[in-house]
ZAMARGU-4260 file (C-alpha; in steps of 0.2 Angstrom, whole numbers, plus 5000, padded with zeros to 4 digits):
<rodrens>
0) 5801/5062/5537 | 5801/5075/5527 | 5804/5083/5509 | 5808/5100/5509 | 5810/5111/5493
5) 5824/5124/5496 | 5820/5137/5482 | 5833/5148/5486 | 5847/5134/5481 | 5833/5124/5467
10) 5837/5110/5481 | 5825/5097/5484 | 5831/5083/5495 | 5818/5068/5495 | 5817/5058/5512
15) 5819/5038/5513 | 5807/5027/5503 | 5799/5046/5497 | 5795/5051/5478 | 5796/5069/5473
20) 5784/5073/5459 | 5781/5090/5451 | 5771/5093/5436 | 5783/5104/5427 | 5795/5087/5427
25) 5788/5078/5411 | 5792/5075/5393 | 5786/5086/5380 | 5783/5070/5370 | 5779/5052/5378
30) 5789/5039/5378 | 5806/5053/5371 | 5815/5065/5383 | 5829/5067/5393 | 5832/5073/5412
35) 5851/5081/5418 | 5851/5084/5435 | 5864/5085/5450 | 5864/5074/5466 | 5870/5071/5480
40) 5868/5054/5489 | 5877/5039/5497 | 5867/5028/5489 | 5852/5022/5475 | 5848/5039/5468
45) 5832/5033/5459 | 5821/5041/5445 | 5804/5032/5439 | 5796/5038/5424 | 5778/5033/5422
50) 5762/5039/5414 | 5754/5051/5426 | 5760/5060/5443 | 5762/5051/5458 | 5757/5054/5474
55) 5773/5058/5488 | 5771/5041/5496 | 5771/5034/5481 | 5784/5019/5480 | 5790/5012/5462
60) 5790/4993/5470 | 5773/4995/5473 | 5767/5001/5458 | 5757/4991/5446 | 5758/5001/5430
65) 5770/5002/5418 | 5785/5012/5422 | 5803/5011/5422 | 5814/5014/5437 | 5835/5021/5435
70) 5843/5017/5450 | 5861/5024/5452 | 5872/5017/5467 | 5861/5004/5469 | 5866/4989/5484
75) 5875/5002/5494 | 5884/5011/5479 | 5889/4998/5471 | 5878/4994/5455 | 5868/5003/5443
80) 5850/4993/5439 | 5836/4997/5429 | 5818/4989/5432 | 5804/4987/5419 | 5787/4986/5430
85) 5796/4983/5447 | 5805/4967/5438 | 5825/4971/5437 | 5833/4968/5418 | 5848/4977/5421
90) 5861/4974/5436 | 5879/4979/5431 | 5892/4981/5444 | 5903/4998/5444 | 5894/5010/5431
95) 5883/5027/5437 | 5887/5026/5456 | 5885/5042/5468 | 5895/5054/5477 | 5892/5057/5494
100) 5906/5071/5496 | 5900/5083/5484 | 5885/5085/5468 | 5887/5075/5456 | 5881/5079/5437
105) 5870/5065/5427 | 5857/5064/5414 | 5845/5049/5408 | 5836/5050/5392 | 5822/5037/5386
110) 5818/5036/5366 | 5807/5024/5362 | 5814/5011/5374 | 5831/5012/5373 | 5837/5020/5390
115) 5853/5029/5391 | 5864/5034/5404 | 5876/5049/5407 | 5889/5058/5417 | 5894/5074/5416
120) 5886/5093/5414 | 5884/5091/5397 | 5870/5078/5391 | 5867/5067/5377 | 5889/5063/5379
125) 5899/5054/5391 | 5887/5039/5389 | 5891/5026/5404 | 5876/5014/5399 | 5863/5011/5387
130) 5849/4996/5389 | 5836/4994/5373 | 5819/4988/5379 | 5812/4976/5364 | 5795/4980/5373
135) 5796/4998/5375 | 5784/5006/5386 | 5779/5023/5375 | 5766/5032/5388 | 5781/5034/5399
140) 5780/5055/5403 | 5783/5061/5417 | 5798/5059/5431 | 5799/5054/5449 | 5813/5058/5460
145) 5816/5045/5473 | 5827/5039/5487 | 5829/5020/5497 | 5836/5021/5514 | 5844/5036/5514
150) 5840/5055/5510 | 5845/5059/5491 | 5848/5078/5489 | 5843/5084/5469 | 5847/5100/5462
155) 5847/5109/5444 | 5833/5097/5437 | 5832/5100/5420 | 5820/5092/5408 | 5826/5092/5388
160) 5817/5089/5373 | 5825/5074/5361 | 5819/5083/5347 | 5829/5100/5350 | 5849/5101/5345
165) 5865/5094/5355 | 5871/5113/5354 | 5854/5121/5360 | 5857/5109/5375 | 5872/5109/5379
170) 5878/5120/5395 | 5894/5128/5398 | 5899/5130/5416 | 5886/5143/5420 | 5880/5149/5404
175) 5866/5138/5395 | 5863/5142/5377 | 5842/5139/5373 | 5831/5144/5360 | 5829/5160/5363
180) 5850/5163/5364 | 5856/5158/5345 | 5873/5155/5345 | 5881/5169/5333 | 5889/5155/5321
185) 5892/5164/5305 | 5893/5149/5292 | 5892/5136/5308 | 5878/5123/5303 | 5862/5121/5310
190) 5859/5103/5313 | 5841/5103/5311 | 5844/5108/5293 | 5860/5101/5287 | 5867/5082/5288
195) 5866/5069/5278 | 5848/5070/5274 | 5853/5083/5261 | 5860/5071/5251 | 5846/5058/5252
200) 5841/5053/5234 | 5854/5066/5228 | 5863/5068/5213 | 5874/5079/5222 | 5893/5071/5224
205) 5884/5052/5222 | 5897/5040/5213 | 5882/5027/5210 | 5866/5019/5204 | 5851/5011/5208
210) 5839/5005/5194 | 5824/5000/5204 | 5808/4992/5197 | 5800/4986/5184 | 5801/5003/5177
215) 5818/5006/5179 | 5820/5022/5191 | 5836/5027/5193 | 5841/5032/5212 | 5859/5039/5217
220) 5866/5036/5230 | 5885/5038/5237 | 5896/5024/5238 | 5905/5029/5256 | 5889/5027/5265
225) 5880/5013/5259 | 5897/5004/5263 | 5896/5010/5281 | 5879/5005/5281 | 5877/4987/5274
230) 5885/4977/5261 | 5880/4985/5242 | 5894/4979/5234 | 5897/4961/5240 | 5899/4955/5222
235) 5904/4968/5211 | 5911/4988/5214 | 5903/4991/5200 | 5891/5012/5203 | 5877/5002/5195
240) 5865/4991/5207 | 5848/4984/5199 | 5834/4980/5210 | 5819/4975/5197 | 5807/4965/5210
245) 5808/4980/5223 | 5798/4993/5222 | 5804/5013/5224 | 5795/5014/5240 | 5805/5000/5247
250) 5823/5007/5241 | 5816/5025/5249 | 5811/5019/5264 | 5829/5010/5264 | 5840/5025/5260
255) 5829/5035/5270 | 5833/5025/5286 | 5852/5026/5283 | 5853/5043/5278 | 5842/5050/5292
260) 5841/5037/5303 | 5819/5035/5301 | 5809/5031/5289 | 5791/5025/5285 | 5783/5013/5276
265) 5766/5006/5273 | 5761/4989/5282 | 5759/4980/5266 | 5777/4986/5261 | 5787/4979/5278
270) 5790/4963/5272 | 5799/4968/5257 | 5808/4981/5269 | 5813/4967/5277 | 5819/4957/5263
275) 5826/4973/5256 | 5835/4975/5273 | 5842/4957/5273 | 5849/4957/5254 | 5860/4973/5258
280) 5864/4967/5276 | 5857/4982/5285 | 5857/4975/5300 | 5847/4987/5313 | 5834/4990/5300
285) 5831/4973/5299 | 5829/4969/5317 | 5817/4982/5318 | 5806/4975/5303 | 5806/4959/5310
290) 5803/4963/5329 | 5789/4974/5322 | 5780/4960/5313 | 5782/4951/5327 | 5772/4964/5338
295) 5761/4964/5326 | 5757/4944/5325 | 5756/4943/5346 | 5743/4958/5348 | 5732/4962/5331
300) 5725/4977/5336 | 5741/4986/5334 | 5740/4983/5316 | 5731/4996/5303 | 5733/4995/5287
305) 5728/5012/5286 | 5743/5020/5294 | 5761/5017/5290 | 5774/5009/5300 | 5788/5022/5308
310) 5805/5015/5310 | 5819/5022/5319 | 5837/5019/5322 | 5839/5021/5341 | 5853/5031/5346
315) 5856/5045/5361 | 5855/5061/5348 | 5839/5057/5339 | 5833/5070/5325 | 5850/5072/5319
320) 5858/5065/5304 | 5876/5066/5308 | 5887/5050/5308 | 5886/5045/5327 | 5866/5046/5326
325) 5866/5035/5309 | 5866/5017/5308 | 5884/5016/5300 | 5899/5007/5305 | 5912/5018/5311
330) 5926/5005/5309 | 5917/5004/5292 | 5921/5021/5292 | 5938/5022/5298 | 5943/5010/5286
335) 5939/5019/5271 | 5948/5033/5278 | 5964/5022/5281 | 5963/5011/5264 | 5956/5026/5254
340) 5945/5015/5245 | 5930/5023/5233 | 5939/5040/5237 | 5936/5056/5226 | 5946/5069/5230
345) 5964/5069/5237 | 5968/5084/5251 | 5985/5091/5249 | 5991/5105/5261 | 6003/5119/5256
350) 6023/5116/5258 | 6017/5099/5266 | 6010/5086/5255 | 5995/5072/5252 | 5987/5073/5270
355) 5971/5061/5264 | 5962/5052/5253 | 5945/5057/5257 | 5927/5055/5254 | 5918/5070/5247
360) 5904/5065/5254 | 5909/5064/5271 | 5916/5080/5273 | 5901/5088/5265 | 5889/5081/5276
365) 5897/5090/5291 | 5904/5105/5283 | 5894/5116/5273 | 5909/5125/5268 | 5915/5111/5260
370) 5899/5104/5252 | 5899/5123/5243 | 5917/5120/5238 | 5912/5103/5229 | 5896/5106/5221
375) 5893/5126/5217 | 5904/5127/5200 | 5922/5129/5209 | 5937/5122/5205 | 5939/5111/5217
380) 5921/5101/5212 | 5929/5099/5195 | 5946/5091/5201 | 5948/5078/5209 | 5963/5086/5218
385) 5962/5100/5234 | 5976/5111/5241 | 5973/5120/5254 | 5984/5133/5263 | 5989/5141/5279
390) 5980/5124/5288 | 5991/5115/5301 | 5994/5099/5295 | 5993/5088/5313 | 5975/5096/5316
395) 5967/5096/5300 | 5971/5078/5300 | 5964/5077/5317 | 5949/5085/5311 | 5947/5072/5295
400) 5950/5059/5309 | 5934/5069/5320 | 5923/5069/5302 | 5924/5050/5300 | 5922/5044/5317
405) 5914/5058/5326 | 5926/5057/5342 | 5940/5067/5350 | 5957/5055/5353 | 5966/5055/5367
410) 5981/5066/5358 | 5969/5078/5356 | 5962/5080/5372 | 5980/5079/5381 | 5987/5093/5371
415) 5980/5109/5374 | 5989/5118/5359 | 5984/5106/5347 | 5963/5107/5353 | 5965/5126/5349
420) 5971/5123/5331 | 5957/5112/5330 | 5943/5124/5336 | 5950/5136/5324 | 5948/5122/5309
425) 5931/5119/5318 | 5926/5137/5314 | 5935/5141/5297 | 5925/5124/5291 | 5909/5126/5299
430) 5910/5110/5310 | 5899/5113/5323 | 5898/5098/5332 | 5918/5097/5332 | 5918/5116/5337
435) 5906/5112/5351 | 5918/5098/5357 | 5933/5106/5357 | 5924/5121/5368 | 5919/5110/5381
440) 5936/5102/5383 | 5944/5118/5383 | 5932/5123/5397 | 5937/5108/5407 | 5953/5109/5404
445) 5958/5128/5407 | 5967/5135/5421 | 5971/5153/5429 | 5987/5153/5418 | 5980/5151/5401
450) 5962/5160/5403 | 5972/5176/5398 | 5979/5167/5379 | 5963/5158/5376 | 5953/5174/5377
455) 5965/5184/5366 | 5962/5169/5352 | 5944/5168/5353 | 5938/5186/5356 | 5937/5189/5338
460) 5929/5171/5333 | 5909/5175/5334 | 5903/5156/5335 | 5915/5156/5351 | 5903/5167/5361
465) 5900/5155/5375 | 5916/5151/5379 | 5923/5169/5379 | 5911/5173/5392 | 5917/5160/5404
470) 5933/5162/5400 | 5930/5183/5404 | 5920/5177/5422 | 5933/5166/5425 | 5945/5179/5424
475) 5935/5191/5433 | 5933/5178/5448 | 5952/5175/5449 | 5955/5193/5446 | 5971/5195/5457
480) 5979/5180/5451 | 5977/5183/5432 | 5984/5201/5434 | 5998/5196/5447 | 6005/5180/5440
485) 6011/5188/5422 | 6006/5203/5411 | 5996/5193/5397 | 5977/5202/5402 | 5988/5219/5393
490) 5987/5209/5377 | 5968/5208/5377 | 5959/5217/5366 | 5951/5231/5375 | 5932/5225/5375
495) 5937/5210/5382 | 5947/5219/5396 | 5932/5230/5399 | 5921/5217/5400 | 5931/5210/5414
500) 5932/5226/5423 | 5914/5228/5424 | 5910/5210/5427 | 5895/5208/5442 | 5907/5194/5448
505) 5924/5204/5447 | 5934/5194/5464 | 5946/5206/5472 | 5955/5207/5489 | 5959/5226/5487
510) 5953/5239/5475 | 5972/5242/5472 | 5973/5228/5462 | 5960/5235/5450 | 5969/5252/5452
515) 5988/5243/5446 | 5977/5232/5433 | 5969/5246/5424 | 5987/5257/5424 | 5996/5244/5418
520) 5981/5240/5405 | 5984/5258/5399 | 6003/5258/5396 | 6005/5240/5388 | 6016/5237/5403
525) 6028/5222/5400 | 6033/5216/5418 | 6021/5219/5434 | 6019/5235/5443 | 6011/5245/5454
530) 6002/5263/5455 | 6018/5270/5463 | 6029/5264/5449 | 6018/5273/5437 | 6016/5286/5448
535) 6036/5289/5446 | 6035/5286/5426 | 6021/5299/5424 | 6032/5313/5433 | 6044/5313/5418
540) 6033/5309/5407 | 6016/5314/5400 | 5999/5303/5402 | 5999/5306/5383 | 6016/5297/5381
545) 6014/5285/5394 | 5996/5279/5391 | 5995/5282/5373 | 5981/5278/5363 | 5973/5269/5379
550) 5974/5284/5387 | 5955/5287/5383 | 5952/5270/5389 | 5962/5272/5407 | 5952/5289/5409
555) 5933/5278/5407 | 5939/5264/5417 | 5945/5274/5431 | 5928/5276/5440 | 5925/5258/5440
560) 5939/5258/5455 | 5928/5259/5472 | 5940/5270/5478 | 5931/5273/5495 | 5935/5257/5500
565) 5951/5260/5499 | 5962/5264/5517 | 5961/5280/5521 | 5981/5282/5521 | 5983/5275/5504
570) 5969/5287/5499 | 5979/5301/5506 | 5995/5296/5496 | 5986/5295/5481 | 5978/5312/5484
575) 5997/5319/5483 | 6001/5309/5470 | 6008/5312/5450 | 5996/5302/5444 | 5982/5314/5450
580) 5991/5331/5447 | 5991/5322/5430 | 5975/5315/5426 | 5959/5324/5431 | 5947/5310/5431
585) 5959/5302/5445 | 5959/5317/5455 | 5941/5320/5458 | 5939/5301/5460 | 5950/5301/5475
590) 5945/5317/5482 | 5926/5311/5482 | 5933/5295/5490 | 5941/5306/5506 | 5926/5317/5506
595) 5914/5301/5509 | 5926/5295/5521 | 5927/5312/5533 | 5907/5313/5529 | 5903/5294/5530
600) 5894/5288/5517 | 5876/5290/5524 | 5876/5307/5523 | 5881/5305/5505 | 5865/5294/5500
605) 5874/5285/5489 | 5867/5267/5492 | 5864/5268/5473 | 5881/5272/5467 | 5892/5255/5467
610) 5910/5265/5470 | 5903/5266/5487 | 5897/5249/5488 | 5908/5233/5492 | 5910/5220/5479
615) 5896/5207/5480 | 5910/5193/5476 | 5922/5202/5489 | 5935/5190/5501 | 5936/5192/5519
620) 5950/5193/5525 | 5955/5181/5538 | 5975/5188/5543 | 5988/5177/5553 | 5992/5185/5571
625) 6001/5173/5581 | 6000/5153/5583 | 5984/5148/5587 | 5975/5165/5586 | 5956/5167/5584
630) 5957/5174/5566 | 5958/5159/5554 | 5946/5149/5545 | 5941/5135/5556 | 5940/5147/5571
635) 5928/5158/5558 | 5917/5143/5553 | 5916/5140/5573 | 5907/5156/5574 | 5895/5153/5558
640) 5906/5163/5550 | 5905/5178/5561 | 5887/5178/5565 | 5890/5172/5584 | 5901/5178/5596
645) 5905/5161/5605 | 5914/5149/5596 | 5907/5129/5593 | 5918/5116/5584 | 5912/5119/5567
650) 5914/5099/5563 | 5899/5094/5576 | 5888/5107/5571 | 5871/5098/5564 | 5873/5109/5549
655) 5892/5104/5544 | 5897/5117/5531 | 5916/5110/5536 | 5924/5095/5536 | 5940/5086/5537
660) 5946/5067/5533 | 5962/5058/5536 | 5971/5046/5524 | 5967/5032/5537 | 5948/5026/5544
665) 5942/5037/5559 | 5946/5029/5576 | 5949/5036/5594 | 5968/5043/5586 | 5962/5047/5573
670) 5950/5060/5575 | 5944/5075/5562 | 5936/5085/5574 | 5952/5087/5585 | 5961/5097/5571
675) 5948/5112/5574 | 5945/5110/5591 | 5955/5122/5602 | 5959/5109/5614 | 5976/5099/5614
680) 5976/5082/5612 | 5992/5071/5616 | 5989/5059/5602 | 5980/5061/5586 | 5987/5056/5568
685) 5984/5051/5551 | 5990/5035/5547 | 5995/5029/5530 | 5987/5021/5514 | 5993/5016/5497
690) 5988/5027/5483 | 5993/5024/5465 | 6007/5011/5472 | 6014/5024/5485 | 6012/5025/5503
695) 6000/5041/5506 | 5997/5052/5526 | 5986/5067/5523 | 5975/5076/5534 | 5963/5086/5522
700) 5950/5100/5524 | 5935/5104/5513 | 5929/5121/5516 | 5911/5116/5507 | 5903/5120/5490
705) 5898/5136/5493 | 5917/5145/5500 | 5933/5146/5494 | 5951/5151/5502 | 5966/5160/5494
710) 5976/5155/5506 | 5993/5164/5511 | 5997/5156/5529 | 5994/5139/5540 | 5997/5133/5554
715) 6000/5116/5562 | 6002/5108/5580 | 6011/5095/5584 | 6004/5082/5595 | 6013/5074/5610
720) 6023/5061/5599 | 6042/5063/5593 | 6036/5058/5576 | 6041/5076/5568 | 6036/5079/5552
725) 6052/5083/5540 | 6045/5083/5522 | 6029/5086/5518 | 6018/5097/5505 | 6004/5109/5507
730) 5990/5110/5493 | 5976/5114/5486 | 5963/5108/5474 | 5945/5115/5468 | 5939/5099/5467
735) 5948/5087/5479 | 5956/5077/5465 | 5971/5089/5454 | 5981/5095/5468 | 5994/5112/5468
740) 6008/5112/5479 | 6005/5128/5487 | 6022/5125/5499 | 6033/5111/5499 | 6043/5107/5512
745) 6059/5097/5512 | 6069/5094/5525 | 6060/5105/5536 | 6068/5104/5553 | 6056/5119/5562
750) 6044/5106/5571 | 6056/5098/5587 | 6046/5095/5599 | 6029/5088/5605 | 6014/5102/5607
755) 6024/5114/5597 | 6015/5125/5586 | 6023/5130/5569 | 6016/5143/5554 | 6021/5144/5536
760) 6018/5159/5525 | 6011/5155/5507 | 6020/5166/5494 | 6018/5173/5477 | 6005/5168/5463
765) 5998/5152/5471 | 5993/5163/5486 | 5981/5172/5475 | 5974/5155/5469 | 5957/5150/5478
770) 5954/5132/5484 | 5938/5124/5492 | 5950/5109/5495 | 5968/5110/5508 | 5979/5096/5512
775) 5993/5092/5521 | 6004/5076/5516 | 6019/5068/5520 | 6032/5063/5506 | 6043/5056/5517
780) 6044/5047/5535 | 6045/5057/5550 | 6057/5055/5562 | 6047/5041/5570 | 6056/5023/5568
785) 6042/5015/5576 | 6028/5022/5564 | 6036/5034/5552 | 6022/5037/5539 | 6010/5043/5554
790) 6006/5060/5551 | 6003/5067/5569 | 5996/5083/5572 | 5980/5088/5585 | 5977/5106/5577
795) 5977/5113/5559 | 5973/5132/5554 | 5971/5141/5537 | 5972/5160/5534 | 5970/5173/5518
800) 5956/5179/5509 | 5939/5169/5512 | 5924/5169/5500
</rodrens>
C-alpha cells in the first residue's frame, strides 16, 4: 500500500486503511473552521478532526483521544456517518454520498460542535446535513484525509476560516476571491461591518422601547426583529415593555444575542439571562443557557467567576449578522411580510402601484442604500410611502422575498431573464449576498448561447468583475462556437472583446476563425461572414467606410492572429487579397508569415514571439477519412495520444483515460471494450433499462476529465444480428447528466446488413461545441421483433477536434 502525492495535479491518493496528514491542513482557530475539497471514491470518503497531527498509519478506530470522524458514503456508499471518539452518533441514509465516475465537491464545517456538511463548489451553501454536539470537542484543529477498504483520491483541499465573510471564501469557476483580491463593489456591503448589529440598541428605525431596571433606562428595539426571535408582544402590541426586575446588563445580552448571534454575560447574570429568555421565549438562547449551566454543575472546574460566559448561536455563517445567521424565525418574517403586521413603509413602483407593505429595518439591514434612504433626512425617511422608478416589479418582489428569508425560490432560478434583472437590482440596492447568489446561479446555468448576451449586461457593472472574467474565459474556451452560432459577439464592449482575443486560454480550431472574428467585429457584422466576403466588400469601399470607428481596433488586434500557423495555400490567397492592399498591417503580417514558412521558424529565432507558437489550448484535428480508419479518438487514445506507434485497446490500459458504459450491466455480450476493439464481434449489445419511466438503451463514451472533443463525425458498426436501428440520437454532454442532441436519426435506413459500418457527419454550430461525454441512444425499437430494444453495435469511433 502506498500513499502518493502528485503535486502537478494537487492530487492526493489515500490507500485503504491509511490517513494523510499535513501541517497546513488545520483550522486557524481550534474548534472552528471549514474544509472544502474534491473527492473521487466508490465509498467511505473519511475526514478526521483532532487536536494534533496523526501518523500515516493512524486510524480513527484506534484513536483514544477526542476527535470527530465524518464518513461520506459509508456502508458501500449508502449512508452518511458521524462518529465522536469512535462512537457513531449519526447514521442516515441517502445523504452525502460519493461519486465513483468523477471528482465530487464537498465541504465540512465545525463551529463549537455544530457540524455542517454540504455538496458543491461553494462552501457554506448547499447544506445537506447538520448535527449539533451537545458536549462539543472544542480543541479539534488538524484534519486527516482517510479511507476504508478502497483508495480515495482527494484534490483541491482548502481550509477556510469561519471568521472570513462568505464572499471572500466563495469560488466562481476557476476564479477565487480572497483577502488580497477585493471586489470593487461600489456601494456593495462588507458583511464584516454591516448587518443587524448596526441597529443594536439604535434609535434609528426603532418602533418600540424597553424600560429596564429600577433606574428605568430606555432601550430602543424593532418590533419586526423581536417578533421573529421570540414572543415579546404576547399580551400587548404596545411599543413599550417595562422590565423593572431585570438589569440593563441582562437585557443587553439578550438583544445582543438576537441582533448579532453572539453575547457574553458575567457568570452571576446567567440565571437572569435564562429567565429573561424564557419570559420572551427566545428558545435558542434559553437552551444554550440551560446547557451551559448544566455543564457548570457537572464540572466545577469550568466555573470561573472572573470570566464572562460566551454564548453563540449555532449557524453555518458565524460572525455574519444577516437573517439566515441569526436566531430569527424565517417563517415569522415571511408572515410579517405577508400580513404587513408592524409595517412602517409602503413601497410603490411607478406605473404599477403598491408592491409591498415592508419593514424599514429588514430592508436596511441588507442594503446600505435603503438604510440611507430611511435615515439621512431624505423625503423617504419622513414619509410612510416610497415610490421607485424604472424598477421591474416581478424582480423587485423577488428581491423582497429574499430580504425576508435569505433564499432564492425556484421560479427565479428557472428564469434566466428574471435572474438577470434580480442581479441588476441587487447591484442597484447594494444587496451583496443576493448579488453573490445571483452570480452563482448565473454561472451554474450559463450556456455557450448565453455568454455573449450576459457579457453585454454585466460588462458595465463593477461588482460583477468575477462573473465577467469567468464569462470571458468561457467565451475564449468556446471561441469557435461563440463566433459561429450568431453575431452577438460583435455587440460586446471593445475592452471585453480585446480581452477575449488576448486570453491565454483562447481555444480555436484554426487561426482563420480568429481573423474572421476580428473582421466581423470591426465591421459590426449583422450576419456571419468570412474574410472572403470582407475581401469582396473592401474592393468597392475603403477600410474607413467598412470599419468606421473600429478601424484602429482592427489594426491593433490583427497581430494577435497567428498567421504563421495557417496553411501555405491560404497565406498565398491572403497575400494577394484586397484586404492586404488596403490595410498595411494585414499585408505585413501575412508577408512575415510566408517568409517564416519558407525559411523555417527556427531560423527566425521567434521562440518568444507568440505569433509563431501553437496556442496552449489548441485542438488536435482527428479527421474522418473512411469507415474503420485509424484517425479517430479511440484509436488515438490507444496510442497514448500519439506517443506510441503501436495501438493497444485503451479500455484495457492500466491507467484508463477513456471509459465506455452501457445501459445494461456488463456481461458476456455487453462488453464495453469490444466497441474500442479493432476486432469484429458477432454479438454485442446494450440492453434496455427504465429511466424516468421510459425504456432506454444506450452506449456512452467518457473521454476523461482532462479531454474534450468537438465532434464532427462518428462511426458505428452493426454486430452480427439483424436488430438494425432505425431511430436513435447521437448526443454530447459536459457532465454526463444533461445531453445535447448532435444528430437526430429518424427512420434511418443506412444500416441494413450485419457487420456493416456506417458513418454520419455532425453539421452546424453544434459541431463546434466541446463535450467530454458522448452517447448513442435508441429512441424507438429496432427491426428485431424478439429483442427490439437491444442496441446491437460492436464498434464506435468519434472524430473532430480533440483537446
